[in-house]
C-alpha positions, 0 to 999 in steps of 0.5 A: 409810320406815315399816314396819308404821307405825313410822318406820325409820332404819338406823345403819351405817358407810360400809362396810355402808350399801349392804348395809343398803340392799339388806337393807332393800329386801328387807324392803319398806323401799327408802327407809329413812333411813340415818345413816352414819358412817366405818368403823371405830368400834371402839376410838374414844375417847368424845369421838370417838364422841360427835362421830360420833353428833352428826354422824349426828343430823340423818339420824336425826331426818329419818328419824323425822320426814320424810314418806315421800315426802320420804325417797324423794325424798332417797334417789333424789337421793342415788342419782344421785351414786353410782357403779354397778357395770358388768356385762358383757353377755357372760360373761367 
């Protein structure tokens, strides 16, 4: 999604990706592209880090080049496969 005309891509580890999506939504970018890698990245040797970055490149390029409608479609499609927290209808 674009914010002020600038394409936006969030880069995060899997631990923080959903938090990043929530924060992006509060800032008006609910369909931001997220390039995600497994946590942790701290302490990785340069070659392992390079492999992680290369694996994220398609998501970065997509986030910077795809039309906003396509990014929205992809985010909504991916959301269908995610488990959602169940909330009780009555206080526990």
